[in-house]
C-alpha positions in Angstrom: -7.8 5.3 0.1 -5.6 5.7 2.7 -2.9 7.8 5.0 0.2 6.7 4.8 1.8 5.6 8.2 5.3 7.0 9.1 7.2 3.6 8.1 6.1 3.7 4.6 6.3 7.3 4.4 9.9 6.7 5.1 10.2 3.9 2.7 9.0 6.3 0.0 11.5 9.2 0.7 14.2 6.7 1.1 13.4 5.4 -2.7 13.1 8.8 -4.3 16.1 9.5 -6.1 18.7 12.4 -5.8 17.5 15.3 -7.9 18.5 19.0 -7.9 16.3 19.8 -10.1 14.7 23.2 -10.1 11.7 21.8 -10.5 9.8 18.3 -10.4 6.9 17.0 -12.3 4.6 14.1 -10.6 2.1 11.7 -12.6 0.0 10.2 -9.9 -2.9 8.3 -12.1 -5.2 6.6 -10.1 -5.2 8.9 -7.3 -9.0 8.1 -5.7 -10.0 10.7 -3.2 -6.4 12.2 -2.7 -4.9 10.5 0.2 -2.5 9.0 -1.1 -1.4 11.9 -3.5 -1.1 14.7 -0.2 0.9 12.1 1.6 3.2 12.1 -1.9 3.2 15.5 -1.6 4.7 16.2 1.4 6.9 13.1 1.0 8.3 15.1 -1.8 8.1 18.3 -0.1 10.7 16.9 2.2 12.3 15.3 0.2 13.0 18.1 -2.5 13.1 21.1 -0.5 14.6 22.8 -3.0 12.4 22.2 -6.0 9.0 23.5 -7.1 7.0 20.3 -6.6 3.9 19.9 -9.5 1.8 16.7 -9.1 -0.7 16.0 -11.9 -3.0 13.8 -10.5 -5.9 12.0 -12.2 -8.4 9.9 -11.8 -11.5 8.3 -13.9 -14.1 9.1 -10.8 -15.2 12.6 -11.6 -16.6 13.0 -8.2 -13.9 11.9 -6.7 -11.3 13.7 -8.3 -13.2 17.2 -7.9 -13.7 16.5 -4.4 -10.1 15.9 -3.5 -8.8 19.3 -3.1 -11.6 19.9 -0.4 -10.2 17.2 1.5 -9.8 17.5 5.7 -7.3 15.4 7.7 -8.9 13.6 10.5 -7.2 14.8 13.8 -5.6 11.1 14.8 -3.8 11.7 11.3 -3.0 15.3 11.7 -1.1 14.6 14.8 1.0 12.5 13.4 4.0 12.9 10.7 1.9 14.9 8.3 1.4 17.6 11.0 4.1 20.2 9.4 2.5 20.6 6.3 -1.4 20.8 7.5 -2.9 24.2 9.2 -6.4 24.7 11.0 -9.6 25.9 8.8 -11.4 28.6 11.5 -13.7 25.5 12.1 -11.1 23.6 13.5 -10.9 20.9 10.9 -7.1 20.3 9.6 -6.4 20.7 5.4 -3.2 20.9 3.9 -1.1 23.8 3.9 -1.1 26.2 0.6 2.3 24.9 -0.4 1.2 21.7 -0.5 -2.5 22.7 -2.2 -0.8 24.0 -4.5 1.9 21.7 -5.5 -1.5 19.2 -7.0 -3.0 19.7 -9.8 -6.5 17.4 -9.4 -8.0 16.4 -12.8 -10.1 14.1 -14.6 -8.5 11.7 -16.5 -8.6 8.0 -17.9 -5.0 7.0 -17.8 -5.9 5.1 -21.0 -6.2 8.0 -23.0 -3.7 10.3 -24.7 -2.2 12.6 -21.5 -0.5 15.9 -22.6 1.8 16.1 -19.5 5.0 17.6 -19.8 8.3 14.7 -19.2 7.8 13.5 -15.7 10.8 13.0 -12.9 8.3 10.4 -11.0 5.4 8.4 -12.0 3.8 7.4 -9.1 0.9 4.6 -9.7 0.3 2.3 -7.3 -2.5 -0.8 -7.9 -3.3 1.0 -11.3 -1.6 -1.3 -13.8 -3.5 -4.4 -12.3 -6.8 -3.0 -12.7 -6.0 -2.4 -16.1 -6.5 -5.5 -19.7 -3.3 -6.5 -21.2 -3.6 -3.9 -23.9 -4.5 -1.3 -21.5 -1.4 -2.4 -19.9 0.8 -2.1 -22.4 -0.2 1.4 -23.6 0.2 2.9 -20.5 3.9 1.5 -19.8 4.8 2.8 -22.8 2.9 6.4 -22.0 5.0 6.0 -18.5 8.1 5.3 -20.6 7.6 7.9 -23.3 6.5 10.6 -20.5 10.1 9.9 -17.9 13.2 11.8 -18.3 16.1 9.8 -18.4 16.6 9.8 -15.1 13.1 9.4 -13.9 11.3 6.2 -12.3 8.0 4.6 -11.9 6.5 3.2 -8.4 3.7 0.8 -9.2 1.7 -1.4 -6.4 3.5 -4.1 -4.1 1.4 -6.8 -6.0 2.5 -5.2 -10.0 5.8 -5.3 -11.5 6.8 -4.2 -14.7 7.6 -6.1 -17.1 10.9 -7.3 -18.2 10.3 -6.8 -21.4 10.4 -3.3 -21.6 13.7 -2.7 -19.9 13.4 -1.4 -16.6 16.4 -1.2 -14.3 14.9 -1.7 -10.0 15.5 -0.3 -7.2 13.9 -1.8 -4.1 13.1 0.0 -0.4 11.4 -2.5 1.8 8.4 -3.5 -0.3 8.5 -0.9 -2.4 10.3 -1.1 -5.8 11.0 1.9 -8.4 11.5 1.3 -11.9 13.6 3.4 -14.0 14.8 3.4 -17.3 18.2 1.1 -18.1 
């Protein structure tokens, strides 16, 4: 879990497809403590200012996902690109503003099990597939395909790829690659 640099946030922003939908649904399996999920939600809010964003952030770590909604932001991070999305608590600690908090639903869930998610525009699953055995990878990738809208994308980790047998197209920006249905 880490906070995104401005450069990385800009790369994600540039990787995201044009989408004028009134509501965007994003699936973020393997969200951990939530740092990446919050960064993603901020980039989505910037990229799609006229859309209602809903991020389904899931992890198998019950304690980490339970505490994610209580996250505070270190001052050195809060003075960077995240600043417009933060507010200060009475204690002076920085936290995400209500719009960002309301856009994320943190859930305890193992992506190897059936997901009752709506159809999604974006699957953001960095460094999840490499932690799964081959059978689970196939199941999860099929789940990505089943849940993706026709214009949806999947983003996986820098050292992960989607198997060519699934027929995904690719778009690369820097070290990031988005996979779409062909």
